[in-house]
N, C-alpha and C positions, 0 to 999 in steps of 0.2 A: 135364133132368130138374133142376132147380136153386132154389135159396131166391132171396134177394133181394127177394120182390114188396112187403114189409111197409117199404121204404126211400119218402121223402118222406112218414113218415107215412101210410103206406095199413095197414091191418088183415093179418095174418096169412092167407094161405091154408089152411084144414085141410091137415094131410101126409096123404098118400096110402102105400103100401105102400112099404117101405125099398130104397131104391136098388138094383136085385141080387138082392132074394131070389127067392123061387121065385114069389112074388104079383108082383112087380114084374116077373119075367121073362114070365110070365103073360099080364100086359097088353104085355107091348112084341111079344110072341108074335102076339097079336091083330092089331094094329096091322099089323104083318105081312101077316097073311092078308087084311088089306084092302088094305094095299099092292099086294099081287102081285093081287088080285080088278081094282084097278081100272089096274092095269099101270103104274103109280110103283115109283120106285126109292126104299129108304132111308137116313139114316146116324144115324150117334147119339155122342153125347158120353159117354165112358169114365168117369166121373164122375158126382156131382150136385155142382152148383157148380164152380163155373173154376178150382180148380186140383185135380191130384191129391193127395190122402192120403183121409185115412176112417177110422173108429172102430177099423177092423184094423191099421193100420198101427202097429205096433209099436215101440218107441225106438232097437231098430237100425237099421231103415228111414225116420225120421224125417230131418229138414232139419238139417244140424250148424252149429256156428261154434265158434271159435276161443277161448279162455279161456285165461288165466292169473292165475300169484301170483308176487310178488318179494319174494325175502330178501335184506338187505346183513348181509355178514360182513366182519370184519377177516381177514388174511390174514396167512402166517406161522407156520403151525399146520396141526393136521389136525382137520380140520372134522368134526363129528358132529352133524349137525340133521334135523329133521325137517320138509320143506318143504310150507307152506301147500297144503290144496287151492285149485283157484279158486274164487270166493267162486261163481259163476255155477255152477248144474250141474242140470239137467232131468232127470229120470229115466236120464240115460245118462251117462258121464264115459270116456274111456280119455287117458290120455296119448303128448304126438307126441313132445317131449323137452326134456332138462333144459340151459342154457345160464348160461354164466358169462360175466363180464366185468370188466376194471378203470374204477373209476369216477375219475376225478380233477377238480380244480378246473380244470385247464386245458382242460379236456372239454368243460366247460360251457357251454352257449349257449342265448343268446334266440331262435334260429331254431330252426321249427317246420314239420312235412310239415302242410299246410292237407288241409282236409276229412278227416282221416285213416279216418275210421269209413265215408263214401261209398268211399275208395278201395279201402279193404279187404274192401267186400261186405255192412258189416254191415246195411245199411240198402240200402230201394228208390228211386230219386232218383223215383218216380211219374211219374203221367202216360203217355201211350202214344207221346211221343216226346222224353222231356225231352233240355235240354241239357247235354250229358257234357263239353263240351271242356273245361270246369275243370278235370275229373279230369287233365288231362296237364300240368299246370302247376302251380306255385306261390303263384299270387297270389288274397289273399283275396275272393272274390266279391264283386259290388257290393253292397250294402245289409248283409251282413253282419259283425258283429260280431266282432273278434278279441280271445282273452282272451292277456294277458300269459302265456310261460310260459316254464318253464326247461327246458332238455332236458338231452342230451349226446350228445355225436358218439363213434360206437364206430367204431374202427378193425376191420374183419371178420376181419383175421389175428389179434387179439386175442382174438375168441370162442373158449370154452373148450366144449366139447362134454362135458358129465357125464352123460350119457343112462345111461351102462354102471353108475355111482356112486351111483343111487338103488333101491332095493329097490323090490317093489308096496307096500308099505305109506308110502312116501313118504320114506326116512330114506337121507338122502344121508351119505357117509362120502368126504370128499375132502381132500388134503395141499394148503392153499390158498399160494400164493405170496404173498409180500409183496404187501400193499395193501389195498384199499380193492376190497373187490368184491359186484357184482352178481348175487344166482343169479335167473331165470326159471325156472319152472316149466308148461311148454306144454302144455295137453290142448284137446281138444274134448266140447263138449257140446249136446245139443239144441237147437232156435232159440225153442221157444214157438210159431212159428206153429202156423192152425191153418187147415182148410181155407174157405172164401169161399162168401160165399149158398148155404150146400147145403141141402136139401133134409129136412124130418123130423129125425132121428134120426141123420145124415150127417154129424156132426161127429165130426173127431179131428186128428190131427198131419198137418201137410204133409211129403207122401213127399222124400224127399234123391235130388233131383233131379240130380246127379253120380254115383249108384251107378249101373251096369248091375244089381247086386245088388237094389236096392230097388226098379225098374223091373220084373223080372221076379218078383220076391214081388208086386207090385201085377198084375201082366200076369195072372198063377198063380191067384192069389186071386179075381181082379174080372171080369176081361176077358172068361178061359176060359169060365166058366159061364155068359156068357151066348152066347157063340157057340155053344157043346154044347145050351143051350137053343134059340137061333136052327136049328140041325140045316141043311138041304140050304137053307136062304136065305140061308147065307152066303154070300157072292160075287157070289149072283143080286139078290133082292130086297133084301135089305141090302150093299150096296154100296162102303160110307163110314163112316172113326168118325174121331174129330177128342179131342183135349184143347184148352181151352178160349184160358184165359187166365194169364194171370201173377198173382198177389196174393200170393206166398210169403214176403214180407219179406225180411229179409236171408239171404244162408248163404254160408257163406264155407272149408267143409272136408267132407272125406269121408274114409272108410277111408284110399282109396291116394292121398289128395292128394299123398303126397311124390315116391309112383314114379311119377304122373302129370305131377306139374312136370316132374321130370329127363325124361318122354317128349317133355314136349311145347318145351318151352323148352331142354333141353340140358345144364343146371346143378344144382344142389344147391341148392335156397333154406332148408336151416336156417341157416346162418348172418345171415341176411339176415331170422329171424323178430322179433329185439328189433324193427324197427320197428311191430309186431303192438303194442307198448308203449310208441310213441312216440317211442324214441331213432333216433339217426340213424343209419347204417350208411355210412361212410364221408363222403360229402357231401349235400345235398339231390337233387344228378340222380341220384346212384346211384341214393338209396332212392325217388326219384320211377318211374325205369325199372324198378325191381324190381316196386312194384306195378302199373303197368302192364302187367308180363309176369303179375302175380299173376290180374289182373283176365282178362288173356287164357284162362289157364289153366281158367279159372272157365265163364267162355263156350264154352272148346273141351271142357269135360266134361259140361258140359250138352247140347251140341251131338250126341255121338258117343254118350255114353252114356243118354243120354235118349229 
């Protein structure tokens, strides 16, 4: 069950019954009746389209991404500041952490982490087998222009966790040490990606591929009713199922990501989060090594939780 037939200038095929509806299930069972009669086996794709998601996927189970806002302050005084919410928020938002670190002219640098958005999983590379080697280095890719940037080198041991000092409304109270400080409020929200090439009305948000809770929700909401309709055909005539493809956009956070990172990589990621905002933690090599661990964890969560 899929759309995509209108690509290359073709007309839409008239929509049939909504995927997973009672009428759709009746037609599916009829196909299995015929398969049994003819001595055939069947498999099916557990969504309409190329990636999991759909109209009943609520924001809590939707693919997520990191977002942040920054606030500069002068220290040597008690700070009472309302930290701005990140500008990008789609139907869902939760805070991750509030971190502060000193900024000084001596820490300014013209060096920067190349292809940061790709290294953080904000975007797909596209294609069936893209060349990913550039993710492991820090050389500008051939044919890619580089813009002049100024960043800061942040010492990991100078980063202060202020999460407990911000209330639920974003109000921060902190006795800030002397100096100029940058405060970053990190959170996460939905990615805005939608199901690709679905048919009829089976549009909706992409599922969180890193969450067991999101997969269980989809399984119970969408797949189990099809199995129930199939009855005794499950395991006999109905032998196979699959999910088809990956057109999910980028996704790089999930509810338990910080804990899962410790589980898979063996260390806390919190003091590396300024890298998300374009800062260099300790040095370029350390920052890129963290980013490689970050992507490994994205991959592990897709593999084991989905």
